[in-house]
C-alpha positions as CSV (number, residue, x, y, z in Angstrom):
1,M,12.4,-16.8,10.4
2,T,13.7,-20.0,12.0
3,W,17.3,-19.5,11.4
4,K,18.2,-18.0,14.8
5,K,16.3,-18.6,18.0
6,P,12.8,-18.9,16.6
7,N,10.1,-17.7,18.9
8,F,7.0,-18.4,16.8
9,I,6.0,-21.8,15.3
10,I,3.2,-22.5,12.8
11,L,1.8,-26.0,12.8
12,D,-0.5,-27.1,10.0
13,E,-2.3,-30.4,11.0
14,P,0.6,-31.6,13.1
15,T,-1.1,-34.7,14.4
16,N,-1.9,-36.2,11.0
17,H,-0.5,-39.7,10.8
18,L,0.8,-39.7,14.4
19,D,0.0,-42.4,16.9
20,M,-1.4,-41.4,20.4
21,E,1.9,-41.7,22.1
22,T,3.5,-39.3,19.7
23,I,0.5,-36.9,19.9
24,D,0.9,-36.9,23.7
25,A,4.6,-36.1,23.3
26,L,3.8,-33.3,21.0
27,I,1.2,-31.9,23.5
28,E,4.0,-32.0,26.2
29,A,6.4,-30.2,23.9
30,V,3.9,-27.5,23.0
31,A,3.1,-27.0,26.8
32,V,6.7,-26.1,27.6
33,W,7.3,-24.0,24.4
34,K,8.1,-20.4,25.5
35,G,7.3,-18.7,22.2
36,G,4.1,-18.1,20.2
37,I,2.4,-20.8,18.3
38,L,-0.3,-21.0,15.6
39,I,-2.0,-24.3,15.1
40,V,-4.3,-25.4,12.4
41,S,-5.9,-28.7,13.3
42,H,-9.0,-30.8,13.2
43,D,-7.8,-33.0,16.1
44,Q,-10.1,-32.1,19.0
45,H,-8.1,-33.9,21.6
46,F,-4.9,-32.0,20.6
47,L,-6.6,-28.6,20.4
48,K,-8.3,-29.0,23.8
49,S,-5.0,-30.0,25.3
50,V,-2.8,-27.2,24.0
51,A,-4.9,-24.2,22.9
52,K,-6.1,-21.3,25.0
53,D,-7.7,-19.3,22.2
54,F,-9.8,-20.7,19.3
55,W,-10.2,-18.6,16.2
56,I,-12.9,-19.7,13.7
57,V,-12.8,-18.3,10.2
58,A,-16.4,-18.1,8.9
59,N,-18.9,-15.6,7.6
60,K,-16.1,-13.6,5.9
61,G,-14.6,-12.9,9.3
62,I,-12.9,-14.3,12.3
63,A,-14.6,-15.1,15.6
64,R,-12.4,-15.7,18.8
65,F,-13.4,-18.0,21.6
66,K,-11.8,-19.0,24.9
67,N,-13.9,-22.1,25.2
68,F,-13.4,-25.0,22.7
69,E,-17.0,-26.3,22.8
70,K,-18.4,-22.8,22.1
71,A,-15.9,-22.4,19.2
72,K,-16.9,-25.8,17.9
73,Q,-20.6,-25.1,18.0
74,F,-20.1,-21.7,16.2
75,A,-18.0,-23.4,13.5
76,L,-20.6,-26.1,12.9
77,K,-23.4,-23.6,12.8
78,H,-21.6,-21.1,10.5
79,H,-19.6,-23.4,8.2
80,T,-20.5,-23.2,4.5
81,L,-18.5,-23.9,1.4
82,D,-18.4,-20.2,0.5
83,T,-16.5,-19.3,3.8
84,L,-13.5,-21.4,2.8
């Protein structure tokens, strides 16, 4: 998938163990990326800076939001151990 001209990146917790300067550099890199990107992260600053859509997996389904705060409230309200 990444051998020749990749156009889709999957990042799983990309900001773990990074300092703020490096996180900001990653935010800038994601902003100019021309392809698709899927990010799994708990870093609210990072998500607010780079994401346009927020997908919450809960209640045996997926809910999609355009607004981070609405997505966060939904996730907090519907998060249970049996949804993981």
